[in-house]
Structures are given as structure tokens and as C-alpha cells.
C-alpha positions as semicolon CSV with decimal commas, in nm:
position;residue;x (nm);y (nm);z (nm)
1;M;10,050;12,045;11,759
2;T;9,853;11,719;11,788
3;A;9,522;11,744;11,969
4;T;9,470;11,513;12,262
5;P;9,201;11,258;12,176
6;P;8,894;11,270;12,396
7;A;8,873;11,011;12,669
8;A;8,651;10,714;12,595
9;K;8,305;10,750;12,742
10;R;8,261;10,533;13,048
11;N;7,998;10,262;13,008
12;T;7,789;10,328;13,317
13;S;7,517;10,084;13,212
14;I;7,764;9,799;13,260
15;S;7,864;9,944;13,598
16;I;7,498;9,946;13,697
17;C;7,465;9,591;13,565
18;K;7,755;9,484;13,789
19;G;7,595;9,670;14,079
20;L;7,272;9,478;14,031
21;A;7,472;9,155;13,997
22;I;7,655;9,202;14,328
23;I;7,328;9,282;14,508
24;L;7,176;8,965;14,362
25;M;7,482;8,767;14,475
26;V;7,443;8,895;14,830
27;M;7,069;8,820;14,827
28;G;7,138;8,472;14,694
29;H;7,352;8,404;15,002
30;T;7,076;8,497;15,249
31;E;6,875;8,171;15,231
32;G;6,566;8,374;15,140
33;P;6,250;8,237;14,973
34;H;6,342;7,929;14,772
35;L;6,193;8,043;14,442
36;L;6,369;8,380;14,465
37;V;6,706;8,224;14,552
38;N;6,671;7,967;14,272
39;F;6,581;8,249;14,032
40;I;6,891;8,448;14,128
41;Y;7,129;8,152;14,104
42;L;7,030;8,085;13,743
43;F;7,212;8,393;13,619
44;H;7,381;8,607;13,886
45;M;7,734;8,463;13,849
46;P;7,719;8,447;13,467
47;L;7,656;8,823;13,484
48;F;8,006;8,882;13,621
49;F;8,178;8,672;13,356
50;I;7,976;8,832;13,076
51;T;8,053;9,185;13,195
52;A;8,421;9,091;13,225
53;G;8,422;8,959;12,869
54;Y;8,240;9,273;12,753
55;F;8,555;9,476;12,814
56;F;8,794;9,237;12,639
57;G;8,910;9,384;12,308
58;K;9,171;9,364;12,036
59;R;9,404;9,585;12,237
60;H;9,421;9,317;12,507
61;A;9,500;9,047;12,254
62;A;9,769;9,272;12,105
63;Q;9,923;9,341;12,448
64;P;9,892;9,007;12,629
65;W;10,155;9,080;12,895
66;Q;9,986;9,402;13,004
67;F;9,650;9,224;13,015
68;C;9,787;8,941;13,231
69;V;9,964;9,180;13,468
70;K;9,643;9,379;13,509
71;R;9,446;9,064;13,583
72;V;9,701;8,943;13,838
73;K;9,697;9,280;14,013
74;G;9,318;9,300;14,009
75;L;9,237;8,940;14,103
76;Y;9,531;8,741;14,240
77;V;9,677;9,013;14,463
78;P;9,351;9,104;14,644
79;F;9,266;8,733;14,672
80;V;9,594;8,657;14,848
81;K;9,578;8,971;15,064
82;W;9,230;8,911;15,199
83;S;9,261;8,533;15,220
84;V;9,572;8,573;15,436
85;F;9,392;8,836;15,645
86;F;9,106;8,598;15,724
87;L;9,356;8,318;15,783
88;I;9,539;8,528;16,042
89;I;9,226;8,629;16,234
90;H;9,052;8,289;16,211
91;N;9,152;8,161;16,556
92;L;9,105;8,507;16,709
93;L;8,742;8,503;16,594
94;F;8,691;8,185;16,797
95;K;8,822;8,360;17,108
96;V;8,588;8,658;17,067
97;G;8,288;8,435;16,986
98;I;8,227;8,522;16,620
99;L;8,310;8,165;16,516
100;N;8,248;7,846;16,711
101;E;8,222;7,471;16,667
102;M;7,854;7,449;16,767
103;Y;7,673;7,604;16,472
104;G;7,758;7,580;16,105
105;N;7,618;7,585;15,755
106;W;7,285;7,457;15,628
107;N;7,443;7,115;15,558
108;G;7,545;7,085;15,922
109;G;7,917;7,140;15,867
110;V;8,109;7,349;16,119
111;T;8,447;7,518;16,120
112;H;8,727;7,456;16,367
113;P;9,030;7,646;16,502
114;Y;9,338;7,595;16,288
115;T;9,653;7,423;16,408
116;L;9,986;7,568;16,295
117;R;10,017;7,293;16,034
118;V;9,669;7,364;15,897
119;M;9,744;7,735;15,880
120;L;10,069;7,677;15,693
121;Q;9,902;7,437;15,450
122;R;9,623;7,686;15,384
123;L;9,880;7,959;15,329
124;V;10,060;7,747;15,071
125;T;9,730;7,665;14,897
126;I;9,629;8,032;14,898
127;V;9,952;8,141;14,731
128;T;10,000;7,852;14,488
129;G;9,645;7,742;14,403
130;M;9,414;8,029;14,499
131;G;9,235;7,794;14,738
132;G;9,263;7,741;15,112
133;Y;9,053;8,046;15,196
134;D;8,822;8,054;15,500
135;E;8,504;7,883;15,381
136;F;8,290;8,047;15,650
137;L;8,403;8,406;15,596
138;A;8,540;8,405;15,242
139;G;8,316;8,155;15,067
140;A;8,277;8,371;14,755
141;F;8,651;8,392;14,692
142;W;8,640;8,113;14,431
143;F;8,529;8,380;14,183
144;F;8,869;8,554;14,192
145;R;9,043;8,233;14,087
146;A;8,784;8,145;13,826
147;L;8,790;8,484;13,657
148;L;9,171;8,496;13,657
149;V;9,197;8,150;13,499
150;V;8,921;8,224;13,248
151;S;9,074;8,557;13,146
152;I;9,421;8,419;13,081
153;V;9,310;8,095;12,913
154;F;9,065;8,289;12,696
155;L;9,345;8,525;12,593
156;I;9,567;8,231;12,493
157;L;9,289;8,061;12,296
158;Y;9,178;8,384;12,131
159;R;9,529;8,474;12,018
160;T;9,589;8,122;11,891
161;L;9,263;8,095;11,696
162;D;9,252;8,455;11,582
163;G;9,578;8,395;11,398
164;R;9,391;8,151;11,174
165;R;9,181;8,417;11,007
166;R;9,185;8,235;10,673
167;W;8,958;7,973;10,826
168;L;8,788;8,153;11,115
169;T;8,613;8,487;11,135
170;A;8,625;8,683;11,461
171;D;8,278;8,558;11,557
172;A;8,366;8,202;11,461
173;T;8,668;8,224;11,690
174;L;8,442;8,316;11,979
175;G;8,202;8,037;11,880
176;V;8,479;7,777;11,884
177;I;8,594;7,887;12,229
178;A;8,239;7,889;12,370
179;A;8,147;7,555;12,214
180;G;8,475;7,404;12,330
181;A;8,407;7,518;12,686
182;L;8,063;7,357;12,687
183;A;8,190;7,037;12,525
184;F;8,466;7,011;12,785
185;A;8,214;7,074;13,063
186;L;7,994;6,795;12,928
187;V;8,287;6,551;12,920
188;K;8,384;6,649;13,275
189;I;8,030;6,593;13,398
190;E;7,971;6,264;13,215
191;F;8,298;6,104;13,327
192;G;8,340;6,277;13,664
193;L;8,670;6,432;13,559
194;K;8,852;6,705;13,747
195;I;9,125;6,945;13,649
196;T;9,354;6,850;13,933
197;T;9,556;7,170;13,912
198;L;9,245;7,378;13,984
199;V;9,081;7,386;14,326
200;Q;8,717;7,262;14,294
201;G;8,799;7,078;13,971
202;G;8,749;7,352;13,713
203;I;8,379;7,321;13,630
204;R;8,311;7,684;13,718
205;E;8,599;7,787;13,495
206;C;8,435;7,598;13,207
207;W;8,109;7,787;13,257
208;G;8,301;8,110;13,299
209;M;8,483;8,059;12,969
210;F;8,153;8,029;12,783
211;F;8,004;8,341;12,939
212;F;8,325;8,540;12,898
213;A;8,321;8,457;12,526
214;F;7,958;8,563;12,505
215;G;8,047;8,894;12,669
216;V;8,302;8,962;12,395
217;F;8,045;8,864;12,131
218;Y;7,776;9,083;12,288
219;R;8,005;9,387;12,283
220;R;8,068;9,333;11,911
221;H;7,698;9,305;11,827
222;E;7,530;9,499;12,105
223;A;7,328;9,713;11,864
224;R;7,161;9,401;11,721
225;F;7,020;9,292;12,057
226;R;6,679;9,448;12,099
227;Q;6,583;9,593;12,434
228;H;6,212;9,605;12,506
229;W;6,013;9,565;12,824
230;A;5,808;9,287;12,670
231;L;6,127;9,091;12,604
232;T;6,254;9,164;12,954
233;A;5,927;9,039;13,103
234;A;5,952;8,726;12,888
235;Y;6,309;8,666;13,008
236;A;6,196;8,703;13,370
237;A;5,908;8,461;13,313
238;L;6,142;8,203;13,159
239;L;6,382;8,237;13,451
240;L;6,099;8,199;13,702
241;G;5,987;7,887;13,519
242;G;6,342;7,751;13,530
243;A;6,366;7,831;13,901
244;A;6,037;7,650;13,967
245;L;6,166;7,347;13,773
246;G;6,483;7,342;13,982
247;L;6,733;7,422;13,708
248;H;7,087;7,479;13,832
249;G;7,325;7,772;13,835
250;M;7,705;7,753;13,846
251;N;7,721;7,494;14,123
252;L;7,989;7,232;14,180
253;T;7,771;6,928;14,110
254;P;7,608;6,997;13,772
255;K;7,410;6,751;13,563
256;A;7,453;6,688;13,191
257;Y;7,135;6,882;13,108
258;D;7,288;7,190;13,270
259;V;7,513;7,219;12,965
260;A;7,200;7,297;12,766
261;T;7,008;7,503;13,023
262;L;7,269;7,715;13,204
263;P;7,394;7,895;12,891
264;V;7,033;7,990;12,814
265;T;6,942;8,109;13,163
266;G;7,274;8,289;13,202
267;I;7,237;8,478;12,873
268;I;6,872;8,576;12,912
269;G;6,943;8,676;13,273
270;F;7,215;8,909;13,148
271;L;6,992;9,052;12,873
272;M;6,718;9,114;13,129
273;T;6,953;9,277;13,379
274;H;7,133;9,485;13,118
275;H;6,803;9,624;12,990
276;I;6,704;9,724;13,342
277;A;7,050;9,877;13,394
278;T;7,023;10,069;13,066
279;A;6,683;10,207;13,167
280;I;6,822;10,322;13,504
281;D;7,123;10,473;13,328
282;R;6,897;10,700;13,121
283;H;6,770;10,877;13,433
284;P;7,048;11,043;13,636
285;G;6,968;11,040;14,004
286;R;7,049;10,884;14,336
287;L;6,958;10,529;14,230
288;R;7,184;10,549;13,925
289;S;7,472;10,692;14,131
290;L;7,436;10,430;14,404
291;L;7,428;10,140;14,159
292;C;7,727;10,278;13,966
293;Y;7,923;10,309;14,289
294;C;7,820;9,959;14,387
295;G;7,923;9,821;14,048
296;D;8,257;10,000;14,055
297;N;8,340;9,863;14,403
298;T;8,218;9,504;14,387
299;L;8,550;9,385;14,531
300;Y;8,466;9,509;14,881
301;V;8,122;9,348;14,876
302;F;8,273;9,017;14,762
303;V;8,527;9,029;15,043
304;F;8,319;9,154;15,337
305;H;7,949;9,077;15,280
306;I;7,959;8,759;15,491
307;C;8,121;8,952;15,776
308;A;7,853;9,220;15,741
309;F;7,588;8,949;15,774
310;K;7,695;8,904;16,137
311;V;7,532;9,239;16,226
312;V;7,192;9,115;16,109
313;T;7,257;8,774;16,264
314;A;7,300;8,946;16,602
315;I;6,968;9,129;16,552
316;K;6,791;8,806;16,459
317;I;6,938;8,625;16,760
318;M;6,798;8,895;16,990
319;A;6,463;8,903;16,808
320;Y;6,412;8,527;16,842
321;G;6,586;8,484;17,179
322;L;6,832;8,234;17,030
323;D;7,156;8,097;17,165
324;W;7,421;8,365;17,111
325;H;7,656;8,103;16,967
326;Q;7,443;8,112;16,652
327;I;7,646;8,419;16,558
328;G;7,883;8,159;16,413
329;T;7,633;8,017;16,163
330;H;7,722;8,029;15,795
331;M;7,607;8,230;15,615
332;V;7,293;8,334;15,807
333;V;7,076;8,206;16,091
334;H;6,886;7,920;15,932
335;L;6,572;7,938;16,148
336;N;6,280;8,058;15,931
337;S;6,533;8,204;15,688
338;D;6,302;8,158;15,388
339;T;5,988;8,301;15,550
340;D;6,065;8,575;15,804
341;G;6,188;8,854;15,576
342;F;6,530;8,883;15,740
343;F;6,684;8,813;15,399
344;L;6,607;9,175;15,310
345;L;6,805;9,303;15,608
346;Y;7,088;9,063;15,527
347;T;7,092;9,193;15,168
348;L;7,098;9,555;15,281
349;A;7,373;9,498;15,538
350;G;7,580;9,272;15,312
351;T;7,583;9,532;15,037
352;A;7,576;9,865;15,220
353;L;7,809;9,807;15,517
354;P;8,118;9,708;15,312
355;L;8,064;10,005;15,080
356;L;8,008;10,248;15,369
357;C;8,322;10,128;15,544
358;H;8,520;10,160;15,222
359;R;8,389;10,512;15,163
360;L;8,473;10,612;15,521
361;Y;8,822;10,465;15,487
362;R;8,881;10,657;15,163
363;R;8,772;10,981;15,324
364;L;8,995;10,929;15,627
365;T;9,300;10,840;15,417
366;T;9,254;11,123;15,162
367;S;9,201;11,387;15,432
368;R;9,544;11,326;15,585
């Protein structure tokens, strides 16, 4: 009788790392103190691509169909489901006062009710291009498309190059993919090119490809990366310096020098965060459990954190005696947003409320 092999030990440090990443993402959307927001944007999205690449292995390359199906189920399906949900309720939110045409984002843009034609066009774009989502309530949804594209294109490139083992080692294969992603990003930036089949032009997918490849590399050589608080402090200092200098994260209008700086800030931001996550993981307790739960359920925070912001927006409107129509601002009330401390309440609500609602829903459905 063959013994059943033991189940692989779950990597809770990566779950904690993802939990920290999603909290940083929420905080980055709160228009908090400029230096803090700039600091977060230098590495918070690379964290997600690196942790995704961390779990890519030979078994995925050997079973490409299963990998693609899993990615479609985990990224495309929830994207379409929730994008269509927000599309359906968009005009209703105008009627109940959650959205309006008076107040908008920090650039002054506002949203409008959709005509039937606009709704149908957005539906087509949602299904066929993973775009068309509600910018005011689902602004973070670009990540679902980017990670899906990166995962599948990486798989194709990895399988193609890995078959040339006479010329390329496994690490060299990852190096070629990462270098190719950066080179392509540089060409795109220098010549203003866009991948017309990808909403937003594909620049975030280029960055994502590099960080995904690094995640695979890091998993292979994790033991060689030293973890020490002095190094972590140095990483934080470098990131603060980059934030003060105005270096960019994964935005849509990068400069050529970002090709040199973003890979560095993204990697050292991951190394810093992963060390902190590893230290938390060594001490079982409430903090560890909460961050693991947060990291394992990032989907719900991605989908609903902007909606959860409205609770704090209502509190801020009452505290300042503002026009109630400011409930429609995106993402937060802009008045004194970088000085009054409300960014902490926004962060708490944006992270905790989606997770609490999800937990309550699970309890209600499992108790039936």
C-alpha cells in the first residue's frame, strides 16, 4: 500500500506579504501625506507581481492548459463578474446620491450616468478587452487584466526559451524574459508606442513581466537572499530617498529613467516587505492571523475598497460640514487629505470592511 505524501507546507510568509501589499495599496489610494504615498507607490504593485511569480513552477510549465484555466477562473471571471455588477448599478448610484456630476477626482474629472449605448459598449469592452470598468468604483481593476496577460505571456515565453536548454540555463531564461520586458518598455516609452490590443497600452504589463520573472527567480534562490534588519532599514531609507526625489511607480506615463529605477525600487521594496512578513510569521498571534487572512482574500479588498471609502467620506463630510454631494468624490474627499489624518480611517475602512462583509457572508452561507 502506497503512503499518501504529506501536503506541501503553506507559505504563510508570502500570504502575510500579500496582506501587507494590499494594505499598502489601499493606503496609497487615500491621498495621504505625499512622501508616504510616493514611498508606497514605488513598490506596492510590484509586490503583487513578484508574489504571483513566486508560485510559478515547473509543474505549471509542464501543464500549460491547467495553468491558463486556473488563471482565467481566478482573474478573468471575477473581473467580468464584478465589472458587470458595477456597470449595472452605476446609474442607480446616481439616483441614491452616491455618485454625481458635481465632484470628481483630484484632476477635476467627473463621472456621468451611462446611456444604453455607453453601457453596451462598456459591456463589450469588459468581456473582450478587460477594460470598460467603472473608473470611479473599480479603478484598481486594471490589475486583473495585467496579471492575466503577464501570466499567460510569461508561460509562453518560458516554455519556448526553456526548450533551448543547450544555450540557456533556467536562470538565463528568466534573465532573457526580464531583460526583454525592460527593453520593450524602454522602446514603448521612447517612441510613445502602445499595444493597441491592450487597454491602457500595455506598459503595466511590461513592468509586471519583469517582476513576475523576478518572483520565479527569487523562489529558486530564496536561501541566498540575506534577511537582516540592517538591510531592511537600508532598503527603507533608499525607498524614502526615491520618494523624496519623485521617482515613479507603475504609472501610465513613465519616463525613460523609470526603466532603471523602478526595477530597483520594486525589488528592494519586496525584499523589505518579505523580511517584515517573515518576522511576523515567526510569532503566531492575532497580527499574523489577520495578515494571513488579508493576504488570502485580497480579491475582496481589490473589488470593494473604494466602496468602503464612502463610509469614511460620509464621516469627513459631517466633520467638516461639507456639501453632501462630496460623497461622490473619487477616491476620497480631497480637502486636507494629506494633512488631517483621515487617510488612516480610509485605510482601516478600505481594508477591514470588505473582509468583514466577506466573512459575514461566508458564515451566513455555510450555516444554511
